[in-house]
Wavefront OBJ file of the C-alpha trace (Angstrom):
o trace
v -12.151 -9.393 5.258
v -10.572 -12.810 4.949
v -7.005 -13.617 3.893
v -7.989 -14.393 0.294
v -9.705 -10.999 -0.083
v -6.754 -9.149 1.444
v -4.323 -10.957 -0.876
v -6.516 -10.174 -3.876
v -6.891 -6.502 -2.888
v -3.156 -6.083 -2.270
v -2.441 -7.607 -5.688
v -4.903 -5.262 -7.396
v -3.433 -2.228 -5.611
v 0.156 -3.125 -6.523
v -0.666 -3.821 -10.178
v -2.882 -0.744 -10.522
v -0.252 1.498 -8.912
v 2.413 0.041 -11.203
v 0.251 0.636 -14.273
v -0.557 4.197 -13.184
v 3.102 5.043 -12.480
v 4.194 3.753 -15.874
v 1.376 5.399 -17.861
v 1.922 8.761 -16.137
v 5.486 8.917 -17.459
v 4.376 7.485 -20.804
v 1.774 10.201 -21.355
v 4.253 12.861 -20.258
v 6.767 11.535 -22.804
v 4.209 11.476 -25.617
v 3.170 15.035 -24.841
v 6.573 16.581 -24.077
v 9.703 14.372 -23.934
v 11.715 17.232 -22.463
v 9.531 17.167 -19.320
v 10.607 13.564 -18.708
v 14.249 14.499 -19.072
v 13.790 17.575 -16.866
v 13.249 15.130 -13.983
v 16.950 14.253 -14.237
v 18.203 17.659 -15.474
v 19.055 16.521 -19.035
v 18.500 18.761 -22.036
v 17.411 17.067 -25.272
v 19.637 18.450 -28.052
v 17.757 17.486 -31.238
v 14.682 15.876 -32.806
v 16.268 12.411 -32.752
v 16.643 12.723 -28.980
v 12.991 13.780 -28.668
v 11.963 10.861 -30.864
v 13.986 8.384 -28.795
v 12.554 9.544 -25.462
v 9.036 9.595 -26.921
v 9.559 6.045 -28.228
v 11.131 4.513 -25.134
v 9.282 6.284 -22.329
v 6.121 6.925 -24.349
v 5.692 3.942 -26.657
v 7.398 1.214 -24.672
v 5.999 2.609 -21.431
v 2.477 2.512 -22.865
v 3.020 -1.103 -23.954
v 4.095 -1.989 -20.403
v 0.995 -0.180 -19.087
v -1.276 -2.208 -21.392
v 0.467 -5.426 -20.328
v -0.038 -4.602 -16.640
v -3.719 -3.801 -17.177
v -4.253 -6.996 -19.194
v -2.572 -9.111 -16.531
v -4.479 -7.319 -13.759
v -7.709 -8.407 -15.444
v -6.735 -11.843 -16.801
v -3.981 -13.323 -14.615
v -2.954 -11.504 -11.443
v -0.281 -14.032 -10.478
v 1.518 -13.553 -13.799
v 0.944 -9.822 -13.413
v 2.725 -9.889 -10.064
v 5.603 -11.862 -11.555
v 5.825 -9.309 -14.372
v 5.736 -6.428 -11.869
v 8.492 -8.038 -9.783
v 10.701 -8.380 -12.867
v 9.845 -4.848 -14.055
v 10.564 -3.063 -10.771
v 13.490 -5.352 -9.988
v 15.060 -4.528 -13.344
v 14.702 -0.816 -12.689
v 16.286 -1.223 -9.240
v 19.155 -3.371 -10.541
v 19.824 -0.775 -13.255
v 20.169 1.915 -10.595
v 22.503 -0.271 -8.528
v 24.653 -0.860 -11.611
v 24.799 2.916 -12.032
v 25.980 3.322 -8.429
v 28.833 0.879 -9.016
v 29.673 2.195 -12.501
v 29.218 5.964 -12.209
v 28.875 6.662 -8.488
v 26.203 7.766 -6.048
v 22.719 8.627 -7.254
v 21.118 11.994 -6.699
v 17.894 12.553 -4.770
v 15.686 11.493 -7.714
v 17.551 8.233 -8.337
v 17.782 7.383 -4.651
v 14.068 7.977 -4.132
v 13.156 5.791 -7.095
v 15.629 3.063 -6.119
v 13.793 2.839 -2.789
v 10.341 2.824 -4.427
v 11.331 0.276 -7.092
v 12.927 -2.020 -4.517
v 9.836 -1.877 -2.291
v 7.526 -2.561 -5.240
v 9.686 -5.482 -6.385
v 9.842 -7.015 -2.902
v 6.091 -6.475 -2.423
v 5.340 -8.232 -5.710
v 7.643 -11.136 -4.771
v 5.934 -11.436 -1.390
v 2.501 -11.461 -3.023
v 3.644 -14.119 -5.524
v 4.824 -16.215 -2.578
v 1.468 -15.838 -0.781
v -0.452 -16.674 -3.962
v 1.709 -19.790 -4.398
v 1.073 -20.814 -0.788
v -2.670 -20.310 -1.292
v -2.621 -22.526 -4.403
v -0.586 -25.202 -2.651
v -3.038 -25.265 0.268
v -5.993 -25.474 -2.118
v -4.351 -28.367 -3.991
v -3.690 -30.246 -0.746
v -7.268 -29.742 0.450
v -8.691 -31.207 -2.765
v -6.741 -34.474 -2.316
l 1 2 3 4 5 6 7 8 9 10 11 12 13 14 15 16 17 18 19 20 21 22 23 24 25 26 27 28 29 30 31 32 33 34 35 36 37 38 39 40 41 42 43 44 45 46 47 48 49 50 51 52 53 54 55 56 57 58 59 60 61 62 63 64 65 66 67 68 69 70 71 72 73 74 75 76 77 78 79 80 81 82 83 84 85 86 87 88 89 90 91 92 93 94 95 96 97 98 99 100 101 102 103 104 105 106 107 108 109 110 111 112 113 114 115 116 117 118 119 120 121 122 123 124 125 126 127 128 129 130 131 132 133 134 135 136 137 138 139 140 141
């Protein structure tokens, strides 16, 4: 396998994993919003709460999933940029929580680690894609 193939495969894996992770929670939220909230030991008190979790984690999550799949097929570089912003935003939100409310539990700490690694991986892949394009542009001159 050459460098271009490895870069392409790593990009596909990161984007596909991101899409799968998002759609898994989305489908769980559509089916049973309480299951999503059980992950963080929160009880939904009323139908408006169910509707909100179904809308945010289900509806918005599914939209993010579709965006990731579209970008995976049509424009992997933009997909990687989107994934870096997505996972970076999740990680920054958890860091804000640490400074505002205090230490995270096991769930939050685990996901902060995963989100940070996914964000950094996407940034690294964007960098390598940019280097590849720059080299290709220089070779054509």
